[in-house]
N, CA, C and O atoms as a Tinker XYZ file with bonds, in Angstrom:
   408  protein
     1  N    -33.983000   28.788000  -19.468000    73     2
     2  CA   -32.560000   28.403000  -18.555000    64     1     3
     3  C    -31.124000   27.895000  -18.925000    63     2     4     5
     4  O    -30.071000   27.804000  -18.294000    81     3
     5  N    -31.627000   27.510000  -20.590000    73     3     6
     6  CA   -30.473000   27.656000  -21.213000    64     5     7
     7  C    -28.750000   29.186000  -21.674000    63     6     8     9
     8  O    -27.641000   29.387000  -22.167000    81     7
     9  N    -29.981000   29.742000  -20.932000    73     7    10
    10  CA   -29.101000   31.029000  -21.682000    64     9    11
    11  C    -28.270000   31.604000  -20.540000    63    10    12    13
    12  O    -27.455000   32.506000  -20.734000    81    11
    13  N    -28.548000   30.940000  -19.078000    73    11    14
    14  CA   -28.401000   31.179000  -17.979000    64    13    15
    15  C    -26.734000   30.867000  -17.847000    63    14    16    17
    16  O    -26.263000   29.776000  -18.170000    81    15
    17  N    -25.963000   31.923000  -17.356000    73    15    18
    18  CA   -24.635000   32.014000  -17.859000    64    17    19
    19  C    -23.788000   31.305000  -15.644000    63    18    20    21
    20  O    -23.958000   31.605000  -14.462000    81    19
    21  N    -23.078000   30.458000  -16.372000    73    19    22
    22  CA   -22.968000   30.086000  -14.397000    64    21    23
    23  C    -21.529000   29.552000  -14.238000    63    22    24    25
    24  O    -21.042000   28.525000  -14.711000    81    23
    25  N    -20.931000   30.554000  -13.410000    73    23    26
    26  CA   -18.858000   30.920000  -13.398000    64    25    27
    27  C    -19.220000   30.335000  -11.837000    63    26    28    29
    28  O    -20.073000   30.334000  -10.949000    81    27
    29  N    -17.623000   29.747000  -12.305000    73    27    30
    30  CA   -17.018000   28.850000  -10.331000    64    29    31
    31  C    -15.585000   29.356000  -10.925000    63    30    32    33
    32  O    -15.119000   29.046000  -12.021000    81    31
    33  N    -14.952000   30.270000   -9.874000    73    31    34
    34  CA   -13.588000   30.412000   -9.779000    64    33    35
    35  C    -13.203000   29.610000   -8.481000    63    34    36    37
    36  O    -13.446000   29.848000   -7.298000    81    35
    37  N    -12.707000   28.862000   -8.923000    73    35    38
    38  CA   -11.001000   27.676000   -8.111000    64    37    39
    39  C    -10.236000   28.817000   -7.554000    63    38    40    41
    40  O     -9.913000   29.601000   -8.447000    81    39
    41  N     -9.897000   29.116000   -6.543000    73    39    42
    42  CA    -8.957000   29.286000   -5.735000    64    41    43
    43  C     -8.346000   28.696000   -4.544000    63    42    44    45
    44  O     -8.705000   28.495000   -3.384000    81    43
    45  N     -6.802000   28.394000   -5.572000    73    43    46
    46  CA    -5.823000   27.406000   -4.184000    64    45    47
    47  C     -4.917000   28.902000   -3.568000    63    46    48    49
    48  O     -4.392000   29.818000   -4.200000    81    47
    49  N     -5.047000   28.590000   -1.756000    73    47    50
    50  CA    -4.509000   28.854000   -1.057000    64    49    51
    51  C     -3.252000   28.660000   -0.347000    63    50    52    53
    52  O     -2.892000   27.512000   -0.087000    81    51
    53  N     -2.487000   29.750000    0.022000    73    51    54
    54  CA    -0.943000   28.869000    0.623000    64    53    55
    55  C     -1.582000   27.914000    1.720000    63    54    56    57
    56  O     -2.665000   28.299000    2.160000    81    55
    57  N     -1.009000   26.574000    2.294000    73    55    58
    58  CA    -1.258000   26.188000    3.486000    64    57    59
    59  C     -1.383000   27.081000    4.842000    63    58    60    61
    60  O     -2.297000   26.805000    5.620000    81    59
    61  N     -0.632000   27.974000    5.095000    73    59    62
    62  CA    -0.783000   29.193000    6.379000    64    61    63
    63  C     -1.840000   29.796000    5.943000    63    62    64    65
    64  O     -2.156000   30.378000    6.981000    81    63
    65  N     -2.691000   30.119000    5.118000    73    63    66
    66  CA    -3.831000   31.097000    4.576000    64    65    67
    67  C     -4.859000   30.030000    4.473000    63    66    68    69
    68  O     -5.799000   30.571000    3.891000    81    67
    69  N     -5.256000   28.472000    4.802000    73    67    70
    70  CA    -6.014000   28.024000    4.301000    64    69    71
    71  C     -6.735000   26.929000    5.393000    63    70    72    73
    72  O     -6.900000   25.712000    5.483000    81    71
    73  N     -7.159000   28.573000    6.414000    73    71    74
    74  CA    -7.608000   27.875000    7.836000    64    73    75
    75  C     -8.819000   28.991000    7.701000    63    74    76    77
    76  O     -8.864000   30.102000    7.173000    81    75
    77  N     -9.878000   28.102000    8.494000    73    75    78
    78  CA   -11.296000   28.403000    8.366000    64    77    79
    79  C    -11.480000   30.156000    8.890000    63    78    80    81
    80  O    -12.254000   30.965000    8.378000    81    79
    81  N    -10.307000   30.473000   10.300000    73    79    82
    82  CA   -10.904000   32.306000   10.173000    64    81    83
    83  C     -9.590000   33.131000    9.432000    63    82    84    85
    84  O     -9.315000   34.330000    9.380000    81    83
    85  N     -9.261000   32.538000    9.167000    73    83    86
    86  CA    -8.474000   33.546000    7.788000    64    85    87
    87  C     -9.723000   33.718000    6.668000    63    86    88    89
    88  O    -10.279000   34.743000    6.275000    81    87
    89  N     -9.956000   32.201000    6.287000    73    87    90
    90  CA   -11.444000   33.234000    4.820000    64    89    91
    91  C    -11.896000   33.347000    5.663000    63    90    92    93
    92  O    -10.926000   33.892000    6.191000    81    91
    93  N    -12.887000   33.331000    6.724000    73    91    94
    94  CA   -13.734000   33.852000    6.797000    64    93    95
    95  C    -13.409000   35.861000    7.804000    63    94    96    97
    96  O    -14.162000   36.791000    7.513000    81    95
    97  N    -12.521000   36.012000    8.603000    73    95    98
    98  CA   -12.189000   37.645000    8.894000    64    97    99
    99  C    -11.363000   38.213000    7.286000    63    98   100   101
   100  O    -11.607000   39.360000    6.913000    81    99
   101  N    -10.437000   37.339000    6.460000    73    99   102
   102  CA    -9.478000   38.341000    5.379000    64   101   103
   103  C    -10.507000   38.024000    4.376000    63   102   104   105
   104  O    -11.200000   38.930000    3.916000    81   103
   105  N    -10.657000   36.787000    4.001000    73   103   106
   106  CA   -10.278000   36.987000    2.295000    64   105   107
   107  C    -12.679000   36.901000    1.896000    63   106   108   109
   108  O    -13.183000   37.102000    0.791000    81   107
   109  N    -13.096000   36.724000    2.581000    73   107   110
   110  CA   -14.479000   37.052000    2.473000    64   109   111
   111  C    -14.874000   38.620000    2.655000    63   110   112   113
   112  O    -16.004000   38.881000    2.243000    81   111
   113  N    -14.183000   39.647000    3.167000    73   111   114
   114  CA   -14.335000   40.635000    3.226000    64   113   115
   115  C    -13.519000   41.637000    2.462000    63   114   116   117
   116  O    -13.889000   42.781000    2.197000    81   115
   117  N    -11.987000   40.909000    2.028000    73   115   118
   118  CA   -11.693000   41.517000    0.594000    64   117   119
   119  C    -12.527000   41.094000   -0.735000    63   118   120   121
   120  O    -12.511000   41.782000   -1.755000    81   119
   121  N    -13.298000   39.816000   -0.599000    73   119   122
   122  CA   -14.150000   39.126000   -1.693000    64   121   123
   123  C    -14.406000   40.351000   -2.185000    63   122   124   125
   124  O    -14.297000   41.001000   -3.225000    81   123
   125  N    -15.011000   40.492000   -0.416000    73   123   126
   126  CA   -16.274000   41.661000   -1.259000    64   125   127
   127  C    -16.476000   43.029000   -1.984000    63   126   128   129
   128  O    -17.227000   43.502000   -2.837000    81   127
   129  N    -15.039000   43.570000   -0.924000    73   127   130
   130  CA   -14.288000   44.833000   -1.701000    64   129   131
   131  C    -14.738000   44.873000   -3.116000    63   130   132   133
   132  O    -15.491000   45.605000   -3.760000    81   131
   133  N    -13.979000   43.784000   -3.383000    73   131   134
   134  CA   -13.766000   43.737000   -4.567000    64   133   135
   135  C    -14.909000   43.800000   -5.739000    63   134   136   137
   136  O    -15.070000   44.611000   -6.651000    81   135
   137  N    -15.433000   42.959000   -5.467000    73   135   138
   138  CA   -17.480000   42.670000   -6.235000    64   137   139
   139  C    -17.683000   43.909000   -6.680000    63   138   140   141
   140  O    -17.690000   44.420000   -7.800000    81   139
   141  N    -17.892000   44.404000   -5.298000    73   139   142
   142  CA   -18.564000   45.838000   -5.153000    64   141   143
   143  C    -18.106000   46.814000   -5.548000    63   142   144   145
   144  O    -18.588000   47.946000   -5.541000    81   143
   145  N    -16.973000   46.395000   -5.989000    73   143   146
   146  CA   -15.850000   47.947000   -5.941000    64   145   147
   147  C    -16.271000   47.698000   -7.906000    63   146   148   149
   148  O    -16.760000   48.546000   -8.653000    81   147
   149  N    -15.954000   46.586000   -8.176000    73   147   150
   150  CA   -16.540000   46.081000   -9.427000    64   149   151
   151  C    -18.215000   46.478000  -10.553000    63   150   152   153
   152  O    -18.515000   46.615000  -11.739000    81   151
   153  N    -18.879000   46.513000   -9.159000    73   151   154
   154  CA   -20.537000   46.076000   -9.879000    64   153   155
   155  C    -20.583000   47.482000  -10.291000    63   154   156   157
   156  O    -21.499000   47.683000  -11.090000    81   155
   157  N    -19.977000   48.388000  -10.040000    73   155   158
   158  CA   -20.856000   49.605000  -11.460000    64   157   159
   159  C    -19.957000   49.708000  -12.405000    63   158   160   161
   160  O    -20.087000   50.754000  -13.040000    81   159
   161  N    -18.723000   48.747000  -12.902000    73   159   162
   162  CA   -18.210000   48.421000  -14.371000    64   161   163
   163  C    -19.327000   47.973000  -14.347000    63   162   164   165
   164  O    -20.012000   48.839000  -14.892000    81   163
   165  N    -20.120000   46.949000  -13.984000    73   163   166
   166  CA   -21.114000   46.039000  -14.807000    64   165   167
   167  C    -22.138000   46.275000  -15.730000    63   166   168   169
   168  O    -22.652000   47.364000  -15.984000    81   167
   169  N    -22.381000   45.262000  -16.181000    73   167   170
   170  CA   -23.455000   45.958000  -17.402000    64   169   171
   171  C    -24.784000   46.254000  -15.876000    63   170   172   173
   172  O    -24.736000   46.003000  -14.672000    81   171
   173  N    -26.011000   46.998000  -16.938000    73   171   174
   174  CA   -27.152000   47.621000  -15.744000    64   173   175
   175  C    -27.530000   45.408000  -15.581000    63   174   176   177
   176  O    -27.234000   44.599000  -14.702000    81   175
   177  N    -28.245000   45.273000  -16.876000    73   175   178
   178  CA   -29.205000   44.217000  -15.962000    64   177   179
   179  C    -27.978000   42.957000  -15.472000    63   178   180   181
   180  O    -28.359000   41.797000  -15.318000    81   179
   181  N    -26.936000   43.228000  -15.322000    73   179   182
   182  CA   -26.040000   42.211000  -14.507000    64   181   183
   183  C    -27.103000   42.847000  -12.633000    63   182   184   185
   184  O    -28.028000   42.080000  -12.366000    81   183
   185  N    -27.022000   43.383000  -12.172000    73   183   186
   186  CA   -27.356000   44.182000  -11.312000    64   185   187
   187  C    -28.345000   42.929000  -10.640000    63   186   188   189
   188  O    -27.879000   42.220000   -9.748000    81   187
   189  N    -29.594000   42.747000  -11.094000    73   187   190
   190  CA   -30.477000   42.241000  -11.843000    64   189   191
   191  C    -30.245000   40.820000  -10.370000    63   190   192   193
   192  O    -30.864000   40.576000   -9.334000    81   191
   193  N    -29.023000   40.203000  -11.062000    73   191   194
   194  CA   -28.929000   38.933000  -10.741000    64   193   195
   195  C    -28.598000   38.927000   -9.348000    63   194   196   197
   196  O    -28.177000   39.972000   -8.852000    81   195
   197  N    -28.741000   37.786000   -8.570000    73   195   198
   198  CA   -27.910000   37.459000   -7.358000    64   197   199
   199  C    -26.834000   36.791000   -6.935000    63   198   200   201
   200  O    -26.672000   35.729000   -6.333000    81   199
   201  N    -26.007000   37.761000   -7.441000    73   199   202
   202  CA   -24.970000   36.837000   -7.220000    64   201   203
   203  C    -24.355000   36.859000   -5.847000    63   202   204   205
   204  O    -24.560000   37.758000   -5.032000    81   203
   205  N    -23.473000   35.655000   -5.614000    73   203   206
   206  CA   -23.549000   35.500000   -4.500000    64   205   207
   207  C    -22.298000   34.383000   -4.981000    63   206   208   209
   208  O    -22.090000   33.939000   -6.110000    81   207
   209  N    -21.304000   34.013000   -3.266000    73   207   210
   210  CA   -20.212000   33.513000   -3.627000    64   209   211
   211  C    -20.040000   32.844000   -2.294000    63   210   212   213
   212  O    -20.420000   33.317000   -1.223000    81   211
   213  N    -19.277000   31.410000   -2.509000    73   211   214
   214  CA   -19.945000   30.726000   -1.155000    64   213   215
   215  C    -17.969000   29.820000   -1.052000    63   214   216   217
   216  O    -17.134000   29.204000   -1.714000    81   215
   217  N    -18.168000   30.221000   -0.124000    73   215   218
   218  CA   -16.012000   30.022000    0.547000    64   217   219
   219  C    -16.036000   28.889000    0.731000    63   218   220   221
   220  O    -17.132000   28.831000    1.288000    81   219
   221  N    -15.577000   27.578000    0.701000    73   219   222
   222  CA   -15.253000   26.353000    1.189000    64   221   223
   223  C    -13.265000   26.093000    0.658000    63   222   224   225
   224  O    -12.584000   26.022000   -0.365000    81   223
   225  N    -13.117000   26.043000    2.023000    73   223   226
   226  CA   -12.460000   25.188000    2.171000    64   225   227
   227  C    -12.124000   23.654000    2.879000    63   226   228   229
   228  O    -12.649000   23.147000    3.871000    81   227
   229  N    -10.996000   23.092000    1.941000    73   227   230
   230  CA   -10.594000   21.833000    2.064000    64   229   231
   231  C     -9.846000   21.462000    3.541000    63   230   232   233
   232  O     -9.707000   20.308000    3.945000    81   231
   233  N     -9.522000   22.331000    4.059000    73   231   234
   234  CA    -9.151000   22.201000    5.132000    64   233   235
   235  C    -10.178000   21.453000    6.532000    63   234   236   237
   236  O    -10.311000   20.428000    7.201000    81   235
   237  N    -10.728000   22.867000    6.327000    73   235   238
   238  CA   -11.857000   22.358000    7.500000    64   237   239
   239  C    -12.782000   21.043000    6.771000    63   238   240   241
   240  O    -12.942000   19.973000    7.360000    81   239
   241  N    -13.204000   21.257000    5.748000    73   239   242
   242  CA   -14.046000   20.280000    5.382000    64   241   243
   243  C    -13.918000   18.991000    4.683000    63   242   244   245
   244  O    -14.846000   18.211000    4.899000    81   243
   245  N    -13.141000   18.653000    4.028000    73   243   246
   246  CA   -12.096000   17.577000    3.191000    64   245   247
   247  C    -10.829000   17.044000    4.329000    63   246   248   249
   248  O    -10.287000   15.952000    4.159000    81   247
   249  N    -10.600000   17.595000    5.027000    73   247   250
   250  CA    -8.593000   16.781000    5.546000    64   249   251
   251  C     -9.165000   15.782000    5.856000    63   250   252   253
   252  O     -8.654000   14.788000    5.339000    81   251
   253  N    -10.360000   15.500000    6.734000    73   251   254
   254  CA   -10.319000   14.446000    7.997000    64   253   255
   255  C    -10.556000   12.805000    7.046000    63   254   256   257
   256  O    -10.104000   11.689000    7.303000    81   255
   257  N    -11.466000   13.287000    5.881000    73   255   258
   258  CA   -12.202000   12.903000    5.288000    64   257   259
   259  C    -10.968000   11.849000    4.503000    63   258   260   261
   260  O    -10.927000   10.627000    4.639000    81   259
   261  N    -10.030000   12.667000    3.688000    73   259   262
   262  CA    -8.962000   12.363000    2.440000    64   261   263
   263  C     -7.976000   11.400000    3.700000    63   262   264   265
   264  O     -7.362000   10.336000    3.624000    81   263
   265  N     -8.173000   12.244000    4.653000    73   263   266
   266  CA    -6.906000   11.024000    5.484000    64   265   267
   267  C     -7.323000    9.966000    5.610000    63   266   268   269
   268  O     -6.690000    8.996000    5.193000    81   267
   269  N     -8.516000    9.847000    6.225000    73   267   270
   270  CA    -8.925000    8.534000    6.909000    64   269   271
   271  C     -8.641000    7.676000    5.219000    63   270   272   273
   272  O     -7.511000    7.225000    5.032000    81   271
   273  N     -9.520000    7.538000    4.286000    73   271   274
   274  CA    -9.111000    7.028000    2.913000    64   273   275
   275  C     -7.747000    6.826000    2.331000    63   274   276   277
   276  O     -7.469000    6.022000    1.442000    81   275
   277  N     -6.802000    7.778000    3.028000    73   275   278
   278  CA    -5.621000    7.523000    2.464000    64   277   279
   279  C     -4.724000    6.719000    3.275000    63   278   280   281
   280  O     -3.756000    6.090000    2.848000    81   279
   281  N     -5.299000    6.822000    5.017000    73   279   282
   282  CA    -4.794000    5.525000    5.868000    64   281   283
   283  C     -5.561000    4.567000    5.361000    63   282   284   285
   284  O     -4.698000    3.750000    5.043000    81   283
   285  N     -6.809000    3.988000    4.995000    73   283   286
   286  CA    -7.219000    2.639000    5.006000    64   285   287
   287  C     -6.355000    2.344000    2.966000    63   286   288   289
   288  O     -5.955000    1.235000    2.611000    81   287
   289  N     -6.314000    3.149000    2.377000    73   287   290
   290  CA    -5.261000    3.053000    0.846000    64   289   291
   291  C     -3.745000    2.529000    1.278000    63   290   292   293
   292  O     -2.966000    1.702000    0.804000    81   291
   293  N     -3.724000    3.249000    2.190000    73   291   294
   294  CA    -2.040000    3.019000    3.077000    64   293   295
   295  C     -2.006000    0.695000    3.130000    63   294   296   297
   296  O     -1.244000   -0.100000    2.581000    81   295
   297  N     -3.325000    0.465000    4.135000    73   295   298
   298  CA    -3.576000   -0.057000    5.136000    64   297   299
   299  C     -3.612000   -1.463000    3.951000    63   298   300   301
   300  O     -2.881000   -2.441000    4.107000    81   299
   301  N     -4.507000   -1.339000    2.889000    73   299   302
   302  CA    -4.278000   -2.158000    1.510000    64   301   303
   303  C     -3.265000   -2.361000    1.396000    63   302   304   305
   304  O     -2.706000   -3.302000    1.958000    81   303
   305  N     -2.408000   -1.119000    0.236000    73   303   306
   306  CA    -0.961000   -1.808000    0.297000    64   305   307
   307  C     -0.322000   -2.296000    0.850000    63   306   308   309
   308  O      0.272000   -3.250000    0.347000    81   307
   309  N     -0.161000   -2.045000    1.746000    73   307   310
   310  CA     0.614000   -2.326000    3.127000    64   309   311
   311  C      0.331000   -4.142000    2.774000    63   310   312   313
   312  O      1.400000   -4.548000    2.319000    81   311
   313  N     -0.529000   -5.125000    2.818000    73   311   314
   314  CA    -0.917000   -5.406000    3.050000    64   313   315
   315  C     -0.779000   -6.651000    2.097000    63   314   316   317
   316  O     -0.411000   -7.791000    2.380000    81   315
   317  N     -1.316000   -5.933000    0.454000    73   315   318
   318  CA    -0.945000   -6.316000   -0.344000    64   317   319
   319  C      0.697000   -6.494000   -0.419000    63   318   320   321
   320  O      1.123000   -7.577000   -0.820000    81   319
   321  N      1.599000   -5.485000   -0.052000    73   319   322
   322  CA     2.947000   -5.953000   -0.050000    64   321   323
   323  C      3.549000   -7.353000    0.768000    63   322   324   325
   324  O      4.323000   -8.207000    0.336000    81   323
   325  N      2.758000   -7.229000    2.384000    73   323   326
   326  CA     3.463000   -8.356000    3.059000    64   325   327
   327  C      3.103000  -10.065000    2.094000    63   326   328   329
   328  O      3.669000  -11.157000    2.132000    81   327
   329  N      2.025000   -9.593000    1.391000    73   327   330
   330  CA     1.514000  -10.525000    0.697000    64   329   331
   331  C      2.541000  -10.923000   -0.294000    63   330   332   333
   332  O      2.918000  -12.070000   -0.534000    81   331
   333  N      2.939000   -9.826000   -0.832000    73   331   334
   334  CA     3.748000  -10.223000   -2.133000    64   333   335
   335  C      5.723000  -10.448000   -1.875000    63   334   336   337
   336  O      6.713000  -10.707000   -2.560000    81   335
   337  N      5.387000  -10.156000   -0.496000    73   335   338
   338  CA     7.337000  -10.683000    0.501000    64   337   339
   339  C      6.970000  -12.017000    0.546000    63   338   340   341
   340  O      7.846000  -12.857000    0.340000    81   339
   341  N      6.034000  -12.303000    0.736000    73   339   342
   342  CA     5.768000  -13.732000    1.341000    64   341   343
   343  C      5.990000  -15.161000    0.384000    63   342   344   345
   344  O      6.425000  -16.297000    0.572000    81   343
   345  N      5.432000  -14.397000   -0.718000    73   343   346
   346  CA     5.050000  -15.302000   -2.295000    64   345   347
   347  C      6.451000  -15.023000   -2.738000    63   346   348   349
   348  O      7.009000  -16.120000   -2.772000    81   347
   349  N      7.349000  -14.015000   -3.119000    73   347   350
   350  CA     8.938000  -13.937000   -3.859000    64   349   351
   351  C      9.673000  -15.101000   -2.794000    63   350   352   353
   352  O     10.462000  -15.983000   -3.131000    81   351
   353  N      9.344000  -14.919000   -1.914000    73   351   354
   354  CA    10.570000  -15.423000   -0.759000    64   353   355
   355  C      9.970000  -16.955000   -0.785000    63   354   356   357
   356  O     10.879000  -17.644000   -0.322000    81   355
   357  N      8.839000  -17.816000   -1.118000    73   355   358
   358  CA     8.430000  -18.813000   -0.837000    64   357   359
   359  C      8.466000  -19.321000   -2.136000    63   358   360   361
   360  O      8.233000  -20.527000   -2.222000    81   359
   361  N      8.783000  -18.490000   -3.554000    73   359   362
   362  CA     9.341000  -18.992000   -4.923000    64   361   363
   363  C     11.330000  -18.885000   -4.696000    63   362   364   365
   364  O     12.235000  -19.450000   -5.310000    81   363
   365  N     11.341000  -18.162000   -3.851000    73   363   366
   366  CA    12.978000  -18.173000   -4.164000    64   365   367
   367  C     13.916000  -19.510000   -3.560000    63   366   368   369
   368  O     14.878000  -20.146000   -3.991000    81   367
   369  N     12.959000  -19.560000   -2.152000    73   367   370
   370  CA    13.246000  -20.236000   -1.480000    64   369   371
   371  C     13.298000  -21.939000   -2.370000    63   370   372   373
   372  O     14.252000  -22.715000   -2.329000    81   371
   373  N     12.267000  -22.109000   -2.957000    73   371   374
   374  CA    11.944000  -23.806000   -3.632000    64   373   375
   375  C     13.032000  -23.764000   -4.281000    63   374   376   377
   376  O     13.982000  -24.543000   -4.356000    81   375
   377  N     12.769000  -22.617000   -4.821000    73   375   378
   378  CA    13.912000  -22.550000   -6.106000    64   377   379
   379  C     15.623000  -23.258000   -5.765000    63   378   380   381
   380  O     16.202000  -24.262000   -6.181000    81   379
   381  N     16.024000  -22.086000   -4.755000    73   379   382
   382  CA    16.771000  -22.206000   -4.287000    64   381   383
   383  C     17.551000  -24.278000   -3.479000    63   382   384   385
   384  O     18.563000  -24.941000   -3.252000    81   383
   385  N     15.746000  -24.262000   -3.413000    73   383   386
   386  CA    16.703000  -25.788000   -2.543000    64   385   387
   387  C     16.439000  -26.455000   -3.591000    63   386   388   389
   388  O     16.953000  -27.573000   -3.598000    81   387
   389  N     15.688000  -26.124000   -4.686000    73   387   390
   390  CA    15.694000  -26.933000   -6.393000    64   389   391
   391  C     17.024000  -26.975000   -6.691000    63   390   392   393
   392  O     17.642000  -28.022000   -6.881000    81   391
   393  N     17.440000  -25.990000   -6.733000    73   391   394
   394  CA    19.230000  -25.869000   -7.071000    64   393   395
   395  C     19.740000  -26.812000   -6.941000    63   394   396   397
   396  O     20.103000  -27.599000   -7.814000    81   395
   397  N     19.920000  -26.928000   -5.094000    73   395   398
   398  CA    20.850000  -27.172000   -4.258000    64   397   399
   399  C     20.503000  -29.449000   -4.140000    63   398   400   401
   400  O     21.328000  -30.297000   -3.799000    81   399
   401  N     19.535000  -29.588000   -4.427000    73   399   402
   402  CA    19.335000  -30.730000   -4.748000    64   401   403
   403  C     19.645000  -31.595000   -5.923000    63   402   404   405
   404  O     19.574000  -32.824000   -5.921000    81   403
   405  N     20.176000  -30.456000   -7.441000    73   403   406
   406  CA    20.198000  -31.126000   -8.548000    64   405   407
   407  C     21.914000  -30.587000   -7.757000    63   406   408
   408  O     22.971000  -30.886000   -8.312000    81   407
């Protein structure tokens, strides 16, 4: 098991190409053509391996989860900002009233 090589390649696509339809219709076909074209160049022992690729797209799989987490963090941050602004206003008003009474 220690002698097996595992390779992972990550390809970042432009947003207009990062759709499930484009990846299934164009990218998978083109990538398969490239792999098949270069399989003749590979060593004969490499042809015994089960080489496959698993395309994943961020837009289809993880965008909704990411946006929900971002909205949660935005809500927490907005709450912290409101509390901080209230404390700052209290500090300002108390020091102002202390200066006025002096």
